[in-house]
N, C-alpha and C positions, 0 to 999 in steps of 0.2 A: 591852816587853812588852806584845802585842795579844792582846786575849782577842776570839776570833772565835764565829759561830755557828756549828751542825749542821745540816743543813735534812735532815727525816726521808724515812722513803720507803714509810713507812704509808698507808692508806686514800687518801684525796681528795689527796694531798700535792701533786700536783701542776698540780689546781685552784685550791689555797690557796699555790703556791708565790709568788705575787706580793705577798699580804698578809703571809708569812711574812717575807721580805726586805725590803720596806717596814718591818714591826713591830721588826725586830733592825735596820735602820737609826737607826730614831729612838730604839730605847733605847739605843744607843749601841754596839751592837758596831763590830767592826772590820771582821770581812769575814764572808761565810757561805760555807759549803761543799757541795758536793753530793758523793754519792757514787755508786758503781754496784754494787748488788748484785742487787736486782730490778728495777732497772729505767733507763734511759738516766740516765747522769750530766749530759749538755749541754743537755737540753730545760727543766729548771727554771730554768738561768741562763739562757734565753732569757726566759722570762717574769721573773725576777728583773731583770736589765738592765732591763728597758720599765718596771718599777715603782721602781724606785729611784734617785739619783744620785749618792750619795759612796761608800758601801760597797765594799767590793772583793767578787768574784765568782770562786769556784776550783771548780775538781773535785780531787777528793780520794777516792779518785781515778776514773781512765778507763781504763779496760782497754787498753793500747795494741797489744797485736799480735792482738787480734780485729781491727782497721780498718788500713785504708794509710793511710801518711804523710799522701799526697794527701788523703784523707776527712779524716784529724782537721786538718790544715792549714788544710782548707775552713771547717771549722765553728767554730776556733780565732778564725780571720781575723773572721767574722762576728761573735762573741760580742765581740771587742776592740772591733770598730766599733760595734756596738749600745751596749755600755757605755762607750762615749769614754775607752777607755783603761785600762777595771778588774778585766779579767779574768786570769787565773791560770788556766794548763794544766798540769793536775798529772795524770801516769801512772803507771801500773802494769803491772807485768809480768805478774801472777796466776801459778798455779802451774800445772806443764803439764799435769794431767789435764785442768782444765777449757778451758785453752787446745786442747789437742789434741781432745777429745771434746764439751767441752760447743760449743765455736765452730769446731771444724774446720778450725783455722790451724794453721801451723807452730810449733815451741817447740824452741829449741836454742840453747846458749851465751845466754841470757837479758839478762846484763848486755852484752856485746860486741852482741848485737841492738837492743838499746834505745838504746845510745850511739848506734848506726848510725840509728835512726828518728829520734832528736831532731837529728841534723846534717842529717839529708834534712828534717826539717821548716822547718830554718833556712834552707835552701836553698832549698825553696818559697818559702818567705816574701819571701825578696831578691827573687827572681823577680816576686812579686804584687806588690811596693814598687817596683821599680825599672824593671820590665818588660823587663829582661836575659833573655836567654834560660835556659831550664833544661837543666843538666846537671850531676846528682848520679851521681854512680854508686859508692856503697858498696861494703861486704862483704855485704850483707845485701839492700840495697834501691837499686834505680835510678828513677830520674825523670831522661827526658830530651824531653818533649815539651808544650809549654805553650803552645796556639795562642790568637790573640787571644781567640776566640769563651768560651776557658773559663778566660779571665785574671780575677777581679775584679776587678783593678786596686788601686793604691794608698789607703790608708787615712792617717787623721792621726796615729794610734797605731801604729806599726807593729811596734813592741818588745814583743813579749810574753813575759810572765815563764814558764819554765817549769820547775816540779818535776817531782820522781820522787817515788815511795814505795820504801819496803823495808825488809830486818831484817838482809841480809846487809853484810860489809866489799865487796863488789863493787860493790853496785849506791850503796852510799853513796862509794864513789871516783869511780864514775861521774858523781854530784851533783857530786863538786866540782872534775869535772874539764870538765863541759859543761853544767851546769845552774844556776838561779838560786835552788832551795830543795830541799830535801829532807823527806819529809812520814815521819814517827818512826812505826813501827805502835802503836796505841793497848796492844797487848802490851809493853807494855817497863816500864823502871825508869832511873831517871838515874843510877845506876851503870853500866848497859849503855849507856846514850847516851854519857859520856864514856871506858869504855873501850874503846865498839868503834866508835861511832858518830863523832863526831869526830875520832879518828886517821884513819879511812879516808877522810874527807871533805877531811882536809888531805894525805892523800896523794894523791889524786887531784887537789887544786887546786894542790899544788907541781909534779906530771908537766905539767900545763899551761900552768904560769906564771902562775896566778893566784892570789888571796889567799883562805882559807877564807871570811873576814869576808864572799866577796859571793856566801855560799850560805845562804841563810833559813834555819834550822831549824824545824820547824812539830810540834807535837805534839798528839794528842788524847790528855785522860786520862779515865781509870777515875776516876769519884768516888763516893763512899759516904757520904749525906749523910740526912736524916729528923729528922722532928721528934717521934718517940719511938724506943722503942730497938726496939721490934719493926718497924716499916720501915726503919729502919737495917739490923736484923738480915737481913730478906728481901734489901735491897739486897747485902749483904755475902756472903749464901749463893747468888745470883746470879752474882757475879761471881767467885767462886770456882769456882764450876761452868764459866763462862766462861775464866778463867784456868787450868783445867785443861785443856780443850779444846785453845786454841792449845799449850800447853805440852807437849801429847803430840803435836803435830806435826814431826818433824824438823827441817824449817826454821827453825822455833822454836828450836831448841835453845841456839840463839847466846844467846840472852837469859837462859835459865838459866845457861849458865856462865858469864857476869859475877859471877854469886855462889857458885859451885860446886855448884851444883843438879843438873848433869847426871845425874848417877844417880837422882833423880827423875822427869825427865823421861823414860826410858827403861821406869822403872819403870809411867807412864802411857801411852806407845806402847803396853805390852804389854796394858796392861788395854783399851786401845782398839782392838786387834787381836782381841782375844776380845768387843768388843762389853758389855764390863761399864763400861757408862756411870757408874751411881749409886756404883760403887766409887772412882771417881778425883777428885771432889771433897775427899775427906777424906785425901788425899795435901797437896794445897795448905794448908800451914801460916799462921796470921795471920801469921806474918815474911814467909810469902812475899808473900801479898795485902798487905799493908804497903809492899811495894817495887813494886807493882805500880799500887797506887790510892792516892786522897787518901780521907783518910775527916775528914770534919771536920762540924760543925753548918751548917747553912744560912748563916748567918750568918756563918760563918768559914771557906765554900770559896774567897771570892777570896785572902783571906790565906794559907790554903794553898795555893793555887796559885801565887799569886806567892814565898813560902817553897820549896816545890820546884823550880819554874823559872827562875826570876829570872834571866839573869846564862849560863842554857844553853841556851835557844829564844827566839827571837825570837816567836812565836807561838804560840798554844795553843788550843784548844777545851775542852771537856767532850764529852764522848763522848756523854750524852743529849740529844736532839735540841730545838732550841728551837721550842716552841708558846706562839704569842703568846696573849697573857690567863692562862697558866697560869705561877704560879712569877715572876711578873716582877719585884717585890721582890726576888726573891733572885737573880736577874739583872742587875738593876739593880746591887745590892751587889758581885757579884762584877765586874763592868764597873769600877765605881769603883775598887775595891782594886786588880786589876789593873792599870788604864791611869793610877794616882796614879803621881807621877814617871817 
């Protein structure tokens, strides 16, 4: 199992992207992931690629449906070339309201659309590499024009790893069918991964005649840790509120179902509709919180991550962003323990 770092998105994170990635490489992380909330997911990786030599780089995630497959294909091609083959393209669907109202783009049958999107990407990349005519005509996307003036041409490492993120079985099945990896949402439990995600990946892989072992499983873990009970308690209550927010969203109800907590999800949804935000965290019990988060002393986080995830996922990261110079001893211990053996 590998331990990765998450790049932050606050403050002048973009100006520090090279420094952060270089420090992550030096301290021993296997990879760094960028995310897309307030900012573009690709820009920091261009800086990080130029500042590092070995560490893997990936988007976790970039929103697919806000962009054309051709646009993403070009950006991924350039990042793969710049990083000498270290780039992983992680894509997500986002939810309908954001795609249609924030990005003003179409959103229908997201799992089928994302599958078609990935097949389109691979067709475009084949044309880039081999110089063959571009002729992709799928259910949602059609790419049939690539003249020499717009063709970037072949690169040394043309096989770009494609991951997708998701919560439900349909997207996990798509990952099993056509992807190299699947990103488990931070709001998860090991039981949910075993009961819901892994069988769906296996189903998709069987449909495509692939081995499910060809799909890497990547998880970002909520972690509660502190040097005092006060610090740990503050983190615990912050995560309780975050878990309540996620659990109130119908699309995340499937995580609760793995534990028989659907009724709590219904109550949380009702409180969210009434905008009773302050009442929601109380419905997330300590038992629920322990299912969704790792809690350990700072020097024991690595061991706790290893106990929870080894044999279940291939890569794990802590939801907390990595900041060079802050808690370096904590990160070194976690990396050494997770990577041991």
